[in-house]
N, C-alpha and C positions, 0 to 999 in steps of 0.2 A: 739477595742479587750473590750469584754466584761465577765468580770465572774461571775456567778451566784452561789451562794451558796444555798444546800436543807435544806429544815427543819432542820435536825440535823447538820448540820456545821453553821447554824447563829449563835448560842450559842455559840461556840468556836470561832468563827472570832470576833463575837463581844465581847469577852473576849482578845483578842490578840491585838485588835486597843482600847482596854480601852475606848470604845464609853460610856459607862455609866459614866465615869470622864469628857469626853470633849462633849459629848450630851445627858446628862441623858433623860431617856423614850426610846431611838430611839435602834435598833438591827443594825448592820450591814450586809446585804443580798446578797453584792455583790461589784463589783470594775467595774467603767465606766472606757476606756481609759487609763490612766497609773498612774494617779494623783487624780481620783474623785471617792471615797465611793458613794453606794447607801445603802441609810439608810429606816428602816420603823419605822414611831412612834407608839405610843399605841393604835391607833383607825386604822393603817393598811396603812394609808397613806404613801406614797414613796417619797423619796426626794434624792438628789443629795446634796453633801457636798465636796469641795476641802479635799485632804487628810490632807494638811498644808495649811490654819489652820483650822481644823477640828473645826470651831465655827458655831455655832447656827444662827449667824445673815449673816451667808453665805448660808444656806438652801435654794435650790433650787427646786419646786414641779417637779417629774418626773414621766414619764409613762414608764415602764417594756417593751420591745418589746414583743407579739406574741410568746407563744413558738412554732407556726408552721414558724417561721421565716425561713428565710433562713441560717443563722449564722450554720457556720462548724468549729468546732474547728479544732485549725492549732498546730499541733504535735510537730512543730518546737518549739513554746512556752508553752507549758505544765509544768505547775509548777514555770512557770517565770513569772516577774513583771518587769518592767523597771522603772527604780528611779533615780532620780536627787540625785546626790552626794549631792549638796547643794540646797535647794528646792529652786524655783523662789520668793518663798516669801520670801525668806532673799538672794536674790539677785545673785540666781544661773540661768544661763546661757542656755533655752532648747536647743538652736544650738549648742550648744559646746560639741561635741561628748567625751570629758575627764569628762563631768559632767553626763556622763552618764554610769549605770551600772544596770546588770540584778542578779535579787535576787530571792531567792524562799519568801513562802507565811509567813512563819517566820518573816524572817528577814525587810521584806517589814511591819510586823507588828511591830514590834521592831522601825524601822526607823521612820514610822509615829508617834508612842508614843512619841518617844526621842524629834523630832523635835516640836510637840507639845505642849509638858513639856516647851521647851527652848521658844517658842511662849510666852504662857501662863506667865511665868516669867519675859520675857522682856517687855510685856503688863504690868505687875504690876509694873514695874520701875516709879518713878517720868520722867515727859516727857522729864526732859533734859538728863536723865542718856539715857533713852531709846533712844535718837535720838545719841548718841554718841557711844553705845552700837550698833546700826544699821548701823554705820559706819564701822566696823570692817568685815562686809560682804558686 
């Protein structure tokens, strides 16, 4: 799955995903797969980053597919994004059907932001407390 935002949608998507808080200097230009954001930096270089954790340490260079590629929209999934109820980073199992739901773009952005806020708050805890907290999931 590949979702590409047009230039008018880039600013809106970047705001929805709070990219300026999590990866300053980047814009969200699309989604790859179910849990990877495609972002562009201020000089135009394109990267992917997991939706959770949306951490600059996980940025990876990416080459967008050519516009003439054979990608065809799948009407069954129009406006829907697959989401893990409990993200893999937090111990969620991608192979358990009960851990998968379908959400719209707004719900996806809200979930991504919420889990990234949680990720950062846990990372800021002293290591012993963070380890104890991580056992909850």
